[in-house]
N, C-alpha and C positions, 0 to 999 in steps of 0.2 A: 748456437742452433736455435732457430725460431720455434717457439712453443706457444700454444694457444690454451688459455684458461677460459673455460665456459662457466658462466654463472647463470642461475635461474632465479629470478626475483618475482615474488607474488605479493599482492596487496589484499589481505583477507577482507578488509572493509570496503573494497571496491573503489578506493580513492587514493590518489597521490597528490598530497598538498605540498607545494614547493614554489618559491619565487626565486628567480635568478638573482645573482649577486648584485647588490646595490640598485635594484630595480624597484621603483615605486609600485606597489601592488595595484594602485588605481590607474596606472599608466601601462601596465603589463599587457601587451597585445597577444603574446604567444603562450605564456605559462611555460614552465620548464618541462619540456618533453622532446626528446628522451631525457631520462634522469642524467644529470651531468657527471662525467668522470671526476671532476674536481670535488664534488660532493662525496663521491665514493672514497676518494683518497683520504679526505678528512675524517669520514666516518670510520674507515679501517684503522686510521691512526689512533683515534680516540679509544676504539675497542682493543687495540693492542695494549695500551696502558691498563685497561680494565683487566685484560687477561693476565698481565704480569702481576697485578695486585692480587688477583684471585689465586694464582699459583704460588705466591709468596717468593717470587724470584727477584734477583737483582736485575734491574732493567738493563738489557743488552742493547744499547743505543745503536751499535753497529748493525745488529740484526734489523732494527727498525729502519735504519737508513737504507739497507739493501731492499727491504720490502717496499719502501716508498719509491726508491729508484726504479724498481721493476714496474710499479704502477705508473710512474710518470713517463717512463721511456716507451711504454707500450702504445699501440694504436687500438682504437675502440670501434667496434661495429655493434649493431643492435638488431634484434628482432622485436618489433613493436606490435602488440596485438592490434589487429585491424578493427576490432570493436571499440577501441579506446576513443573517447570523445572528451573535448574540453567542457567542463561543467560550468553552469552559471555561477558567477562569483557570489560568495556569501559575505554580507556586511553586518557587522555587529559592533556594539560599543564595549570597550574594555576599560576597566578602572585604571586611573593613573594616580597622581599624587593626592595625598589627603591634606585638606586645608579649607580655607574660607572660600565660599563661592556665593556670589561674585567676590572678587578679590578687592574691589574698591572699598575703602574704609567708609565712605559716606553713604554707601548703599547697604540696606539690610541683607544679611545673608546667613548662612549656616555652614558648619564644618562637615564636610563630606568628601568622598572620593570624587575626583574629576573623571571625565569620560573622554575617550578618544575613539573615533570611528576607524575600524580596521576592516580591510577587505581581504578575504581569503580566496585565493585562486587555486584551482585543483583540476586534475584530470580524472575522469571516470574510467576505471579499469575493471573489467569483470573479474570477480574473485577467482573464477576458474581459469582465467587467462594468465599468461606469464610474460614478463620481459626477459629476454635472453641477452646476456652480455657476451661478446666475443672479444677477449683481451689478448692481443698478440704481441709478444716481445721476446728478446734474446736472453733476458736475465732470469727467466723462471726456471727454478729447479725444484726438486722434491721438497727440500727444506722450506723454501719460501711458499710453496703451495700449501704445505701443512700449516705454516704460521697464518697464512691468509684464511684458511678454513677455520682456525680457532677464532680469529677476529670476526669473521662473518657470522659465526654462531651466536655472537653476542649483540649483533645489530637487531634491535627490536623495532625501531622506527627509522624513517628515512625522509628527510625534509622536515616539515612541521611534526610536532610530537604526536598528532592524531593520525599520522600516516603509519599505521602498523604494517610491518613488512616481514617477510621471510626470504632470505637470500642465501643460497647454498651453491657450492661448486658441483658440477656434474661432469661425468666422463665424456659424454657425447650428447648431442642435441637431436639425434635421429633425423627426421625429415625437416626439422626446423632449420631454415637458412636465414642469414642476415638480410633484412630488407631496409636497413637504414645505415647509410655511410656518412662519415664526417669528412668534409673537404676544406681546403684552405680558402678557396674562392667563394665569395657570396654570390649566388645567382638567384633568379626569380623563384619564389616558392620555398626558399631555405630559411631556417631559423637558427639563431645563435645558440651555441652550446659551449659551456665553459669547461676547458680541459686543462690538465697540468702541463707546464712546460717540462721538457726533458731535464733541464738543469735546475728545477725547483729544489730548494733546500728544506730541511726539516723545520727551520724557523718560518719559512714562507707558508708551509702547509699548516702549522700549528698556530699561526697568527690569528688573534681574535678580530672581530669586525670593528671593535673600537680602538684597535692599535693605531697610533698616529700615522704609520706608514701605509695603512690600508683604509682608514676611515673615510677619506675623501677620494679614493681611487675608484674609477669605474670598473677597473679590472684589478683584482688583488695581485700583489707580487707573487710570481711563480706560476701564474695562470695565463691563458690566452683564449681567444674566441676561435672556435671552428664552427662550421655550418652544416646542418643536417637537413636532408630532404626526407620528410616524413612520407610513409607509404600512403597512397590514396585510399581512404576508407570506402568500404562498399556502401551502397545506398541504404539509408536507414529504413528499418522495418520493425514493426512491433512483433516481439516474440510472444507467441501464444502461451499464456501461463496455464499450466495444467494444475488446477487446485487439488489439494489432498481430498480424496474421496472419503466421506463419512459413511461408514458401514451402518446399515439399517437406519438410515436417516429419514425420519418421518416429519421432522420439524426443523425449520431454519428460521432463526430470529435475527432481526435487525433493529438496532436502536434508531429512533427517529430524532434527528437534529434539525433545528429550525432557528430562523431569526424571528419569525412570527409564528406562534403556535397554531397548528391546524385546528379548525373547529371540529367538534365531535360530529356535528351534522354533516361534515364533508368527508367522512371516512370512506364512503364508497367511491368518491371521486379519486381518492388517493390509491385505493387498492385496485380499482379498475384500470387506472393508467399504469400502475406497476405491473399488473398482470399482462397488459398489452405489450409492455417492454420485454417481459420474460418470454412471451410467445415469439416475438420477433427474433430475440437472441437464439432461442432454441431452433427455430426454422433456419436461421443462418448457419448454425453449427451443423445441421443435418444436410443442408442443400449447398452450402458454400456460395449462395447467391443472395446478395444484399437486397435485391428487389423481390425476393420470394414472399409469398403470402399463403394463407391456408387454402384459398380457392385456386391458386396457381400450382400448388405442389401435387406430386403424384399421390395416388391412393395409399401406397405403402407409407409415405411420410405422414400423411394425415392420420393414419391408423397408429403410427408410433407416438404421436403427440396427443392422442385422445385423452389420456389421463390428466394431461396438463390443461387442455382446453375445455374438457367437459362434454365433448360430443364425439361421435364416431366418424368414420370416413364419409358417411352419407349425410352428415350434418344433424343427426338425431341425438338428443340429449342422452347421456349415460344414466343408467338407473342405479339406485343404491348409494348415492352420494360417495362414489369411489374416486371422484376427480379431485384435483388440487384446489385448496381453498386459501384465499388471501384474507387474513384477519388482522385486526388492530387491537392491541391491548392498551387499556387506559388506566391511568393512576390519577386520582382526584379530578376526574373528568377530562383530563388531557391525554391525547394519544402519546404513548412513550415507546411502544414497540410495534413493528410490523411482523406478523407471523405468516410463514408459508407452511401449510399443513396438509398432509395427505395420510389418512389412516390405512387405506387399503393396500398400498404398495410403497415401499421405500423409494426415495428419489435415487435414480442412477447417477453416474458420474457426469453425464452430459447435461442432465437436468439441473444438477447442482451448479455446474459451471454457468449455465444460462441464467440462473437466478442471481448468482454473484455478479455476472457481467451487467445485468439489468440494474443492479443496485449501485453501480458506479456512476450513474447519471442521476441528477436531481429530478424529483418527481413533483409535479404541480398538484395542489389540492383545491385550486380555485375553480369556480364554475367556468364553463366554456365561454370564451369571449376574448376581447383584445387584451385583457389584463390577466389571462390565465397563466402566463409565464412569470408573473411577478411574485406569486406566493408558492414557494417550493420548499421541499424538505430534502435533507440528505440522509441516506440510509447507511448505517455503519454495521457491518456484519459482526455478530456476537459469536464467540467460539463455544465449544462444547462445555467449557467450564462454567458458563452461565446457565443456571438451572432453568427449566421451562417454567412458565407462569402457572399459578394454581389452576387446576382443571386439566392441564396437559401432563401432569406428573403421575397419573394413575391412582391418586388418592381419592377414595369415595367420600361422598357426603350426602346428607338428606336435604340440605337447604342450599339453594343456588340463587344468586342475584345477578341482575343485568350488569354487564360491563359496558355494552353498547345498547342503544335502544332496540327493542323488539318491534318489528313492523309486521302486522298481520298479513298473510299472503292474500286474503280476501277482504274486500271492503266491509267494515263492520257497522258503518253508520249509513243511514238513509234518512234524509230530511232531518238530520240532527238526532235521530233516535237509533238505538242499537238494533240491528236486524236480528230476527229470531234465529237462534242456533249459530250465530256468527259473532258472538262476543269474543273479546280477546281471550278470556279464560277457556271458552269452548274450542277456539281454534288451536290454542296451545295444547289442550288435552288430546285433540285428534292427532296432532303432529307427534306428540310424545308417544302415543300408542303406535302410530304408523312407523316411527323410527325404532320401535321396540326398546325405548328407554325405560318405560314403566307403564303399568296399566292405568294408573290414575295419578293426578297431581293437583295440589291446591295452589291456586294462583292469587297473589296479592299484587295490586297495582300500586306503584310507587310514584308519587309526584303527579305532574300533569303531562299530557301528551306534548310532544315537540316535533317540529317539522325536520325531517332528515332527507338527504338525497338517497335514492335507491337505484339499483342497477336495472337498466332497461336493455334487453338483448337487441343487437343491431337489427334483427329482422322485424322488431316491433317499434323501433325508434323512428321518429320523424327525421327529416333532413336537417332540422335545426337544433335538435336536442338529442343527447345521448343519455343523460341522467335526469330522472324525474324526481319529484318530491312527494313524500307520504308522511302520515303521522306515525311517530314512533313513541313507544311507551316503555319506561323502566318498570320491571316486574320482579317479584320474588317467587320462586318455585319451592314448594314443600312436598317431598316425596315420603311415602310411608316406609321406604327401605333405602339402604345406601345405594347411591348411583355413581358410576364412574364416568368422568368426562372424556373429552371435551363435549360441551353441549352448545349447539348452535341451532337456533330455531327461527322460523319466519322468513319473510321476504328478504332477499339479498344476504342470506346467512352465509353464503360462500364468499361474500365480499366484505365481511366484517360486521354486519349488523346481527342483532340477536345473539351475541356471545355472552355466556354466563360464567360466573366464578363461584366456587364453593365458599360458603360462609358458615360460621357457627350459628346454632339455633338461637335466635334473639329471645331474650327473656320478656 
């Protein structure tokens, strides 16, 4: 009586690494897909011996022969996940024999392992998807099904050792139907699949690849080629990744990676361009229109992104510094982290996703011009295990020093002389009181002024420039009481300038 055994196979790591029998990986045009029944028969046989050893039983070779016969005489059909794709081959050098390299006696050399280039072919299979085997034959009974289940429980990998797998028999497949059949005739679009012959013996199945009878054979004894028509995959599309939402997230940090370190004077160029990328991603998430911009969207959308952009639906700046700020943290004068900070309201899930999407693209820090795309940085998200930088951790301090140059919001020089009431110290004192940080502060100037790029709003920018240059000054602030950060002061403080860190009282 015809009986059907249904197996469900999963690949937890999302890959199936395997090369067909006696196929050079560098010349393999197909990759093994679907998994070959010949591989299954050999894997089950190996695990049968493992099961017998674990149980401490005397090997019943007749039982093994019946199990192998049932597998070899059965026909095979598959359900292959439509999302499966052939991956790009991996090439890597593996160590070989140990000896002198080079081997010629007249050439200087050293003793070391040789190297051999190996190509790894694989198929990408979503971990949540499954390969379903439909094995149909006349020899299956309850005893053989029970033995097969014991063997399958012990199969931990399939193909190459890195292909972790879980394969189990199931009673029924529900709505899953076979979408891949094996045929005798090769037609256009089919791929070869190695299957056991009905008359295959135990010696054929257990023969190693270096056995003289199999070493030079394109088909191992006891096996044959059948041909499979793979199901047509659907059109590729990117699955929107829904990032894990951080609750009460007021700060998102990114490590800054570079080939050429960005200059500290170019901080605002970096933050302004990243801010623009975040706004574009946020508008895209809200409107589903890649061509959308702030001026073209509805009033409701403009109002919903006000905290990110810093202006309301009418284009008027928000009061109280409640908008999102894009800052840069420096170590030893070099930018190391980009910080996205908002103290008034935590970032919601959509805002967090927009920030992460924007960070996937490299950001240029060069001045506008033909070479602006040559100097870029890569932003790497830092998880919650990375502590916030000093000043953002809620620890108070009486003394604060510049992380990035402070730029006075008003010009303080006229004909080379300091304007009355507009010195750097006086402007800082006014802003400290206005922001209700403290009533008074002592300001010490550190070093000499330096030119830095500052942010110029589009409504004030000329057609040829978006970023202007102003004098920046490193300073030290001394308060008469403990002050909690973060502290950002001066021109372009929402774009990374005028950022301070707490320090110990200098002696």
